C-alpha positions as CSV (number, residue, x, y, z in Angstrom):
1,M,-39.1,40.0,-45.8
2,K,-39.5,43.1,-43.7
3,Y,-36.0,44.3,-44.6
4,L,-36.7,43.7,-48.3
5,L,-39.9,45.7,-48.0
6,A,-38.1,48.5,-46.2
7,L,-35.4,48.6,-48.8
8,L,-37.9,48.7,-51.6
9,S,-39.8,51.5,-49.8
10,I,-36.5,53.5,-49.4
11,L,-35.7,53.1,-53.1
12,A,-39.2,54.2,-54.1
13,V,-38.9,57.7,-52.5
14,S,-39.4,60.4,-55.0
15,Q,-37.0,63.3,-55.4
16,A,-38.2,66.6,-53.8
17,L,-36.1,69.6,-54.3
18,R,-36.3,73.2,-53.1
19,F,-34.1,76.0,-54.4
20,H,-34.2,79.7,-55.1
21,V,-34.3,81.4,-58.5
22,G,-33.3,85.0,-58.9
23,P,-35.1,87.5,-61.2
24,K,-34.5,86.7,-64.9
25,E,-32.3,83.8,-63.7
26,K,-32.4,80.3,-65.2
27,K,-31.5,77.2,-63.1
28,C,-31.3,73.8,-64.7
29,L,-31.3,70.3,-63.2
30,K,-30.3,67.1,-64.9
31,E,-31.8,63.7,-64.5
32,E,-30.7,60.4,-65.9
33,I,-33.6,58.3,-67.1
34,H,-33.7,54.8,-68.7
35,K,-35.6,53.8,-71.8
36,N,-39.4,53.5,-71.7
37,V,-39.7,55.1,-68.2
38,V,-42.5,57.5,-67.4
39,V,-41.4,60.7,-65.7
40,T,-43.8,63.1,-63.9
41,G,-43.0,66.4,-62.2
42,E,-44.8,68.8,-60.0
43,Y,-43.5,72.4,-59.5
44,E,-44.6,75.2,-57.3
45,Y,-43.3,78.8,-57.1
46,S,-43.5,81.0,-54.0
47,E,-45.9,84.0,-54.1
48,G,-44.8,86.9,-56.2
49,I,-47.1,89.8,-57.3
50,Q,-47.3,90.0,-61.1
51,Y,-44.4,87.5,-61.4
52,T,-44.4,84.9,-64.1
53,G,-42.4,81.7,-64.5
54,S,-41.2,79.3,-67.2
55,I,-40.4,75.6,-67.3
56,H,-38.5,73.9,-70.1
57,V,-37.6,70.2,-70.3
58,T,-35.2,69.0,-73.0
59,D,-33.0,65.9,-73.8
60,T,-29.4,65.9,-74.9
61,R,-30.4,66.3,-78.5
62,G,-32.2,69.5,-77.8
63,H,-35.7,68.0,-78.3
64,T,-38.4,69.8,-76.2
65,L,-40.4,67.4,-74.1
66,Y,-42.3,70.0,-72.1
67,K,-42.4,73.8,-72.4
68,R,-44.5,76.4,-70.6
69,E,-43.5,80.0,-70.7
70,N,-44.5,83.2,-68.8
71,F,-47.3,81.6,-66.8
72,A,-48.7,83.4,-63.8
73,D,-49.9,80.2,-61.9
74,L,-47.9,79.1,-58.9
75,K,-48.3,75.4,-59.5
76,G,-48.1,73.0,-62.4
77,K,-47.4,69.5,-63.6
78,F,-45.6,67.8,-66.5
79,A,-45.1,64.3,-67.7
80,F,-43.3,62.5,-70.5
81,T,-41.9,59.1,-71.4
82,A,-38.3,58.5,-72.3
83,D,-38.0,56.9,-75.7
84,E,-34.4,55.9,-75.0
85,Y,-31.8,56.1,-72.2
86,D,-30.8,59.8,-71.9
87,I,-30.0,62.6,-69.5
88,F,-32.9,65.1,-69.4
89,E,-32.5,68.8,-68.4
90,I,-35.2,70.7,-66.5
91,C,-34.8,74.5,-66.6
92,V,-36.7,76.9,-64.3
93,E,-37.0,80.6,-64.8
94,S,-38.5,83.5,-62.9
95,H,-39.7,86.7,-64.6
96,P,-40.3,89.9,-62.5
97,P,-42.8,92.6,-63.5
98,A,-41.5,95.1,-66.1
99,G,-39.4,97.9,-64.6
100,Y,-39.1,96.1,-61.3
101,P,-35.7,94.7,-60.2
102,G,-37.3,91.7,-58.6
103,E,-36.3,89.3,-55.9
104,K,-35.6,85.6,-55.4
105,R,-38.4,83.1,-55.4
106,E,-38.4,79.7,-53.9
107,V,-39.2,76.8,-56.3
108,S,-40.3,73.4,-55.2
109,L,-39.8,70.6,-57.7
110,I,-41.0,67.0,-57.1
111,L,-39.8,64.4,-59.7
112,K,-41.2,60.9,-59.9
113,H,-40.2,58.2,-62.4
114,G,-40.8,54.6,-63.0
115,V,-43.0,53.0,-60.4
116,E,-43.6,56.2,-58.4
117,A,-45.0,57.9,-61.5
118,K,-47.8,55.3,-61.8
119,N,-51.2,56.1,-60.4
120,Y,-52.1,52.9,-58.6
121,D,-55.5,54.3,-57.4
122,D,-56.6,54.3,-61.1
123,I,-55.2,50.8,-61.6
124,A,-57.0,49.6,-58.5
125,K,-60.3,51.0,-59.8
126,A,-59.8,49.7,-63.3
127,E,-58.9,46.2,-62.2
128,K,-61.0,46.2,-59.0
129,L,-58.0,45.3,-56.8
130,K,-58.0,45.2,-53.0
131,P,-55.6,47.4,-51.0
132,L,-53.2,44.5,-50.3
133,E,-53.2,43.5,-54.0
134,V,-52.4,47.1,-55.0
135,E,-49.5,47.1,-52.6
136,L,-48.2,43.8,-53.9
137,R,-48.6,45.1,-57.5
138,R,-46.6,48.2,-56.6
139,L,-43.8,46.1,-54.9
140,E,-43.7,43.8,-57.9
141,D,-43.3,46.7,-60.3
142,L,-40.6,48.2,-58.0
143,A,-38.7,44.9,-57.8
144,D,-38.9,44.6,-61.6
145,S,-37.6,48.2,-61.9
146,I,-34.7,47.4,-59.6
147,T,-33.9,44.3,-61.5
148,K,-33.7,46.3,-64.7
149,D,-31.5,48.9,-63.0
150,F,-29.1,46.2,-61.9
151,A,-29.1,44.7,-65.4
152,F,-28.4,48.1,-66.9
153,M,-25.5,48.6,-64.4
154,R,-24.1,45.2,-65.3
155,Q,-24.3,46.1,-69.0
156,R,-22.5,49.4,-68.4
157,E,-19.9,47.6,-66.3
158,E,-19.2,45.2,-69.2
159,E,-19.0,48.1,-71.7
160,M,-16.5,49.9,-69.5
161,R,-14.5,46.8,-69.0
162,N,-14.3,46.1,-72.7
163,T,-13.3,49.8,-73.3
164,N,-10.6,49.5,-70.6
165,E,-9.3,46.2,-72.2
166,S,-9.3,47.8,-75.6
167,T,-7.5,50.9,-74.3
168,N,-4.9,48.7,-72.5
169,S,-4.2,46.7,-75.7
170,R,-3.7,49.9,-77.7
171,V,-1.4,51.3,-75.1
172,L,0.6,48.1,-75.1
173,Y,0.9,48.1,-78.9
174,L,1.9,51.8,-78.8
175,S,4.5,51.1,-76.2
176,I,6.0,48.2,-78.2
177,F,6.0,50.4,-81.3
178,S,7.7,53.3,-79.4
179,M,10.4,50.9,-78.1
180,L,11.1,49.5,-81.5
181,C,11.4,53.1,-82.9
182,L,13.8,54.1,-80.1
183,L,15.8,50.9,-80.7
184,G,16.0,51.5,-84.4
185,L,17.0,55.1,-83.8
186,A,19.7,54.0,-81.4
187,I,21.1,51.5,-83.9
188,W,21.1,54.1,-86.6
189,Q,22.9,56.6,-84.4
190,V,25.6,54.0,-83.5
191,L,26.1,53.1,-87.2
192,F,26.2,56.8,-88.2
193,L,28.7,57.7,-85.6
194,R,30.9,54.7,-86.4
195,N,30.9,55.6,-90.1
196,Y,31.6,59.3,-89.2
197,F,34.6,58.4,-87.0
198,K,35.9,56.0,-89.6
199,S,35.7,58.7,-92.3
200,K,37.7,61.0,-90.0
201,K,40.1,58.2,-89.3
202,L,39.5,58.4,-85.6
203,I,38.9,54.7,-85.4
204,D,39.9,51.7,-87.5
């Protein structure tokens, strides 16, 4: 049981990233999110006098899920729910003051999704749960999330296997067709050469 709890705790760790963004530079990160999964993010810029920043979150269809431009605050949060399985792009920009070449700023980005995005303190207050009950609820949700991930991976594996089988069948049919074409061409060449040599009276 201890090993299971340790595994669930490891899988529950949120993603914390730190990177540098140059002046007027855009850096984008991509995250794969399943359907009906809540995603929350916290971002923080390093200090910069009169600097502003921009955050833009979009999906593969170009739909904007969160957008905040030219803000002077150093910190901020965003949240959205994935309507369907997709790969979401989070873009970060840094804008120096006008007429100033600017310098790189450090950006901290913490992404949470699924179980980690839930606020269990609010759930505990609303349902009047004890600390142990809250932890069991969190582990139950995490186990359910892992089960769904495995089911999704199994579905993707089946789709890929079906695609491979279909591709192999098409390659086999194409190979047979190519061999028949080559065989037909070889027979035609033999007959053509035979008739040619006969017409030239080179063979009987």
